[in-house]
C-alpha positions in Angstrom: -3.7 -46.4 31.9 -0.7 -44.2 31.7 -1.2 -40.6 29.8 -0.4 -40.3 25.9 2.1 -38.9 25.2 1.2 -35.2 22.9 3.0 -34.1 20.1 3.6 -30.5 19.8 4.0 -29.0 16.4 3.1 -26.3 14.4 -0.1 -25.9 12.5 2.5 -26.1 9.3 4.2 -29.0 10.6 1.0 -30.8 11.3 -0.2 -29.8 7.2 3.4 -31.5 6.4 2.7 -34.6 8.0 -0.6 -35.0 6.6 0.6 -34.4 3.1 3.6 -37.2 3.9 0.7 -39.5 5.2 -1.4 -38.8 2.1 1.6 -39.5 -0.4 2.5 -43.1 1.5 -1.1 -44.4 1.4 -1.8 -43.5 -2.1 1.2 -43.2 -4.3 3.7 -44.6 -2.2 1.6 -47.5 -1.1 0.5 -48.2 -4.7 4.3 -48.4 -5.7 4.9 -51.1 -3.5 2.4 -53.6 -4.0 3.1 -53.4 -7.9 7.0 -54.0 -6.6 5.7 -56.8 -4.6 3.0 -57.7 -7.9 6.2 -58.3 -9.5 8.9 -59.6 -8.1 6.1 -62.6 -7.8 6.1 -63.2 -11.2 9.5 -64.0 -11.0 8.6 -67.6 -9.3 10.6 -69.1 -6.1 10.2 -66.5 -4.0 12.6 -67.7 -1.1 15.5 -66.7 -3.3 14.0 -63.6 -4.5 16.0 -60.4 -3.2 13.7 -58.4 -5.0 10.4 -59.6 -3.4 12.6 -59.5 -0.1 13.6 -55.9 -0.5 10.0 -54.9 -1.7 8.7 -57.0 1.4 10.9 -55.1 4.0 10.0 -51.6 2.1 6.3 -52.0 2.7 6.8 -52.8 6.7 8.7 -49.6 7.1 6.3 -47.5 5.0 3.3 -49.4 7.4 5.3 -48.2 10.5 6.0 -45.3 9.2 2.2 -44.6 8.0 1.1 -46.0 11.7 3.8 -43.6 13.4 2.5 -40.3 11.4 -1.2 -41.5 12.2 -0.5 -41.8 15.9 1.4 -38.6 16.1 -1.1 -36.7 14.3 -4.0 -38.4 16.8 -2.0 -36.6 20.0 -1.1 -33.7 18.2 -1.1 -30.3 19.9 -1.0 -27.7 17.8 1.0 -25.1 19.4 -1.0 -21.0 19.8 2.0 -18.0 19.8 -0.9 -15.5 19.7 -1.1 -16.4 23.6 2.3 -16.5 24.5 4.6 -12.6 25.0 6.1 -12.0 21.4 10.2 -11.6 23.3 9.5 -15.1 24.9 10.9 -18.5 23.6 8.9 -20.7 22.5 8.0 -23.8 20.6 7.1 -22.2 17.0 9.3 -19.1 17.5 12.5 -18.4 15.6 14.9 -17.2 18.8 18.4 -15.8 17.3 21.2 -16.1 20.4 24.9 -15.5 20.9 27.7 -17.0 22.7 30.3 -14.6 24.1 31.9 -12.8 20.4 31.0 -15.9 18.0 28.7 -15.8 15.1 24.9 -15.7 16.7 22.7 -18.3 15.8 19.2 -18.8 15.1 16.9 -21.8 15.2 13.1 -22.1 15.0 11.9 -24.3 18.1 9.4 -26.7 16.7 8.2 -30.2 18.0 10.1 -33.4 17.8 7.8 -34.8 14.9 9.6 -32.1 12.5 13.0 -31.0 14.1 15.6 -31.0 11.3 18.5 -29.3 12.2 19.7 -29.0 8.5 16.7 -26.7 7.7 17.5 -24.8 11.4 14.9 -26.5 13.3 15.8 -28.1 16.6 12.9 -30.2 18.5 11.9 -28.6 21.8 13.3 -31.5 23.3 16.8 -31.0 22.4 19.1 -29.7 25.5 19.5 -26.1 23.7 15.8 -25.3 23.2 14.9 -26.6 26.6 17.0 -24.4 28.0 15.9 -21.2 25.9 11.9 -22.3 26.6 10.5 -19.9 28.9 13.3 -17.1 28.5 12.9 -12.9 26.8 14.6 -11.4 25.0 17.6 -10.4 26.6 18.2 -12.9 28.8 21.5 -14.9 29.6 20.6 -18.7 29.7 23.2 -21.5 30.6 22.9 -24.7 28.2 23.5 -27.6 29.0 25.6 -29.7 26.1 27.5 -33.2 26.2 30.4 -30.9 25.1 29.8 -28.8 28.2 27.8 -25.4 29.9 27.6 -22.7 27.6 25.8 -19.1 28.4 24.1 -17.5 25.4 22.7 -14.4 25.4 18.9 -14.1 23.4 19.3 -11.4 20.7 16.5 -11.7 18.9 12.8 -13.9 19.1 10.4 -13.8 16.5 
């Protein structure tokens, strides 16, 4: 049997997924069941768009519940106390700079909790995977779809 995929994440990321799962299983599930019940009361289900919409939403939600349960079951909580304070790793925030460009700062997280709009990038992304394992002050070449870039790590938290 093939090895199960693990999902590296911070403790904060795990707690956020647990909250989302609880919300889906309790509040959202009940809301959708009520919408289906109301839509059924409209009669003929073959031409009932409210019913179809609610059933689609229910299917999407149930898929998301299974996805979150799988991620939590195979979660690997990252403990940065075991990693050098100056080394880039999952769960740490890194600031780097290319030449004279503005410095960029990201928290490296597991794919399950990545959110670029909040400055959280996946450990599987080209930037993060290139930086992981390197230390403060090092220059790193990052291969991106737009070409290679060389950056200097200027801060690790």
